Every structure is written in structure tokens, then in C-alpha cells.
LOMARDO-300638 format. One record per residue (C-alpha): residue number from 1; residue in three letters; y, z, x. Coordinates in steps of 0.2 Angstrom, whole numbers, plus 5000, padded with zeros to 4 digits. Layout:
+-----+-----+------+------+------+
!   i !  aa !   py !   pz !   px !
+-----+-----+------+------+------+
! NUM ! ALA !    Y !    Z !    X !
...
+-----+-----+------+------+------+
This chain:
+-----+-----+------+------+------+
!   i !  aa !   py !   pz !   px !
+-----+-----+------+------+------+
!   1 ! MET ! 5001 ! 4999 ! 4999 !
!   2 ! PRO ! 5014 ! 4994 ! 4997 !
!   3 ! HIS ! 5011 ! 4978 ! 4988 !
!   4 ! LEU ! 5022 ! 4969 ! 4979 !
!   5 ! VAL ! 5016 ! 4957 ! 4965 !
!   6 ! ILE ! 5027 ! 4942 ! 4959 !
!   7 ! LEU ! 5023 ! 4934 ! 4943 !
!   8 ! TYR ! 5031 ! 4919 ! 4937 !
!   9 ! THR ! 5032 ! 4905 ! 4926 !
!  10 ! LYS ! 5021 ! 4891 ! 4934 !
!  11 ! ASN ! 5035 ! 4878 ! 4933 !
!  12 ! LEU ! 5043 ! 4884 ! 4946 !
!  13 ! ASP ! 5031 ! 4878 ! 4957 !
!  14 ! THR ! 5039 ! 4862 ! 4958 !
!  15 ! GLU ! 5056 ! 4870 ! 4963 !
!  16 ! VAL ! 5051 ! 4882 ! 4976 !
!  17 ! ASP ! 5038 ! 4887 ! 4989 !
!  18 ! MET ! 5031 ! 4903 ! 4983 !
!  19 ! SER ! 5020 ! 4905 ! 5000 !
!  20 ! ALA ! 5039 ! 4904 ! 5008 !
!  21 ! LEU ! 5043 ! 4918 ! 4997 !
!  22 ! CYS ! 5032 ! 4928 ! 5000 !
!  23 ! ARG ! 5034 ! 4927 ! 5017 !
!  24 ! ARG ! 5051 ! 4933 ! 5014 !
!  25 ! MET ! 5048 ! 4948 ! 5005 !
!  26 ! ALA ! 5035 ! 4953 ! 5016 !
!  27 ! ASP ! 5047 ! 4952 ! 5033 !
!  28 ! THR ! 5061 ! 4959 ! 5021 !
!  29 ! MET ! 5049 ! 4975 ! 5017 !
!  30 ! LEU ! 5047 ! 4975 ! 5035 !
!  31 ! THR ! 5063 ! 4980 ! 5039 !
!  32 ! VAL ! 5066 ! 4994 ! 5028 !
!  33 ! LYS ! 5070 ! 5010 ! 5034 !
!  34 ! ASP ! 5071 ! 5028 ! 5029 !
!  35 ! GLU ! 5085 ! 5041 ! 5035 !
!  36 ! ASP ! 5078 ! 5043 ! 5050 !
!  37 ! GLY ! 5077 ! 5024 ! 5055 !
!  38 ! LYS ! 5059 ! 5023 ! 5054 !
!  39 ! GLN ! 5050 ! 5008 ! 5045 !
!  40 ! VAL ! 5047 ! 5012 ! 5027 !
!  41 ! TYR ! 5031 ! 5002 ! 5025 !
!  42 ! PRO ! 5016 ! 5000 ! 5037 !
!  43 ! THR ! 5015 ! 4982 ! 5044 !
!  44 ! GLY ! 4995 ! 4983 ! 5041 !
!  45 ! GLY ! 4997 ! 4988 ! 5022 !
!  46 ! THR ! 5012 ! 4977 ! 5017 !
!  47 ! ARG ! 5006 ! 4964 ! 5006 !
!  48 ! VAL ! 5014 ! 4951 ! 4995 !
!  49 ! LEU ! 5005 ! 4942 ! 4981 !
!  50 ! ALA ! 5013 ! 4928 ! 4971 !
!  51 ! TYR ! 5003 ! 4922 ! 4953 !
!  52 ! PRO ! 5010 ! 4908 ! 4943 !
!  53 ! ALA ! 5006 ! 4912 ! 4924 !
!  54 ! ALA ! 4997 ! 4899 ! 4916 !
!  55 ! HIS ! 5005 ! 4902 ! 4899 !
!  56 ! SER ! 5021 ! 4908 ! 4894 !
!  57 ! ALA ! 5035 ! 4908 ! 4883 !
!  58 ! VAL ! 5052 ! 4913 ! 4889 !
!  59 ! ALA ! 5067 ! 4918 ! 4877 !
!  60 ! ASP ! 5070 ! 4905 ! 4862 !
!  61 ! GLY ! 5061 ! 4891 ! 4870 !
!  62 ! GLY ! 5076 ! 4882 ! 4878 !
!  63 ! ALA ! 5088 ! 4880 ! 4863 !
!  64 ! ALA ! 5101 ! 4889 ! 4869 !
!  65 ! GLY ! 5100 ! 4883 ! 4886 !
!  66 ! LYS ! 5101 ! 4865 ! 4880 !
!  67 ! ALA ! 5114 ! 4869 ! 4869 !
!  68 ! ALA ! 5124 ! 4874 ! 4885 !
!  69 ! GLY ! 5121 ! 4858 ! 4892 !
!  70 ! GLY ! 5105 ! 4861 ! 4902 !
!  71 ! ASP ! 5088 ! 4854 ! 4899 !
!  72 ! GLY ! 5081 ! 4870 ! 4891 !
!  73 ! ASP ! 5067 ! 4873 ! 4905 !
!  74 ! TYR ! 5068 ! 4892 ! 4906 !
!  75 ! ALA ! 5060 ! 4900 ! 4920 !
!  76 ! PHE ! 5056 ! 4919 ! 4924 !
!  77 ! VAL ! 5050 ! 4929 ! 4939 !
!  78 ! TYR ! 5046 ! 4946 ! 4938 !
!  79 ! LEU ! 5044 ! 4956 ! 4955 !
!  80 ! ASN ! 5033 ! 4973 ! 4957 !
!  81 ! LEU ! 5033 ! 4984 ! 4970 !
!  82 ! ARG ! 5019 ! 4997 ! 4969 !
!  83 ! MET ! 5020 ! 5012 ! 4982 !
!  84 ! GLY ! 5013 ! 5028 ! 4983 !
!  85 ! LYS ! 5023 ! 5044 ! 4983 !
!  86 ! GLY ! 5033 ! 5052 ! 4997 !
!  87 ! ARG ! 5049 ! 5043 ! 5000 !
!  88 ! SER ! 5066 ! 5049 ! 4995 !
!  89 ! ASP ! 5076 ! 5041 ! 4981 !
!  90 ! ALA ! 5088 ! 5033 ! 4994 !
!  91 ! THR ! 5076 ! 5024 ! 5004 !
!  92 ! LYS ! 5068 ! 5016 ! 4986 !
!  93 ! LYS ! 5085 ! 5011 ! 4982 !
!  94 ! ARG ! 5087 ! 5005 ! 5000 !
!  95 ! ALA ! 5071 ! 4996 ! 4996 !
!  96 ! GLY ! 5075 ! 4988 ! 4977 !
!  97 ! GLU ! 5092 ! 4982 ! 4984 !
!  98 ! ASP ! 5086 ! 4973 ! 4999 !
!  99 ! LEU ! 5071 ! 4965 ! 4989 !
! 100 ! LEU ! 5082 ! 4959 ! 4975 !
! 101 ! ALA ! 5096 ! 4952 ! 4987 !
! 102 ! CYS ! 5082 ! 4942 ! 4996 !
! 103 ! GLY ! 5075 ! 4937 ! 4980 !
! 104 ! LYS ! 5093 ! 4930 ! 4976 !
! 105 ! ALA ! 5094 ! 4920 ! 4990 !
! 106 ! PHE ! 5080 ! 4912 ! 4989 !
! 107 ! PHE ! 5081 ! 4908 ! 4972 !
! 108 ! GLU ! 5101 ! 4904 ! 4973 !
! 109 ! PRO ! 5097 ! 4885 ! 4973 !
! 110 ! VAL ! 5087 ! 4886 ! 4957 !
! 111 ! PHE ! 5099 ! 4898 ! 4949 !
! 112 ! ALA ! 5112 ! 4884 ! 4950 !
! 113 ! HIS ! 5101 ! 4872 ! 4938 !
! 114 ! LYS ! 5092 ! 4881 ! 4931 !
! 115 ! HIS ! 5092 ! 4896 ! 4917 !
! 116 ! ILE ! 5080 ! 4910 ! 4925 !
! 117 ! GLY ! 5078 ! 4926 ! 4925 !
! 118 ! MET ! 5074 ! 4939 ! 4939 !
! 119 ! THR ! 5066 ! 4956 ! 4935 !
! 120 ! LEU ! 5062 ! 4967 ! 4948 !
! 121 ! GLN ! 5053 ! 4984 ! 4948 !
! 122 ! ILE ! 5048 ! 4997 ! 4960 !
! 123 ! ASP ! 5033 ! 5009 ! 4953 !
! 124 ! GLU ! 5027 ! 5023 ! 4962 !
! 125 ! GLY ! 5013 ! 5037 ! 4956 !
! 126 ! GLN ! 5000 ! 5049 ! 4961 !
! 127 ! GLU ! 4984 ! 5038 ! 4961 !
! 128 ! VAL ! 4968 ! 5044 ! 4951 !
! 129 ! PHE ! 4957 ! 5037 ! 4965 !
! 130 ! ASP ! 4963 ! 5029 ! 4982 !
! 131 ! ALA ! 4951 ! 5022 ! 4992 !
! 132 ! LYS ! 4954 ! 5010 ! 5007 !
! 133 ! HIS ! 4944 ! 5000 ! 5019 !
! 134 ! SER ! 4954 ! 4990 ! 5031 !
! 135 ! THR ! 4953 ! 4980 ! 5049 !
! 136 ! LEU ! 4970 ! 4975 ! 5047 !
! 137 ! HIS ! 4979 ! 4993 ! 5052 !
! 138 ! PRO ! 4973 ! 4995 ! 5068 !
! 139 ! LEU ! 4981 ! 4978 ! 5072 !
! 140 ! PHE ! 4997 ! 4988 ! 5072 !
! 141 ! LYS ! 4994 ! 5007 ! 5079 !
+-----+-----+------+------+------+
């Protein structure tokens, strides 16, 4: 952990390189520091995964977008960062601001010509069961 999962309308696949977004988001996560200047998210545990929605319905289906002069082809991106407890509120806020800025910069060309919504949420919680097995973590120690 942490894991950032990106769910998006599949019409964005023709607009942007989602693999590039995943890399940028992961790189952004790896730059987040806590109040002591320490890296917040472990390199070996940082994962970003993106999934297009096979089916979707966004807002009114495009009527308002067409009336506003667009093509009515709406898009949506949902970014959900899930992490374990233990980070300060200031650190979580900084992570959210950094990830939102990364997403806004990445989608800026799309925002210029398409009606698109983007939501970022950060969840943390007490796990009921949490087990890990990884050969990645030793690479970064």
C-alpha cells in the first residue's frame, strides 16, 4: 500500500495515454514528503492501476454539452488513493493536492475541448485483514 486506482470512461482512451498517467501519478506519489522531509509512500509499495469502464452514463448524456457548443461526449475520471493509517492530516492533504495538480496538468489538453469531470478521493482505514508477500520491497531497501 498505497494503491491509486483510476476508473475512467473509455472514451478517454482515444484522448490520452493512460499508462503515462499511471506513471506520472506514481512518480508524484513518490515525491510526497512528510513534515520531517521523509518519503511518505514506500517505493516498492506504490501502485497505480487504471481501468476503463466498459459501460457508463455521465450526467445528462450530452444534451447540455451540445447546447454549450460541444460534441456532448462527456468523460469522467475517478482517482481513489487507498492507504493505511498513520499519516498526519497535513501529509494527506499535501498528497491530495499534489495528485490533483498532476491530474489537472495531465488532462489540461482534454479539458480544453471536452466536458470532463475528475474526482480524487483518499481513503484510509483499519484493515480487517492485511497480508502481504512481495519480492519488490527488497529492491528498494
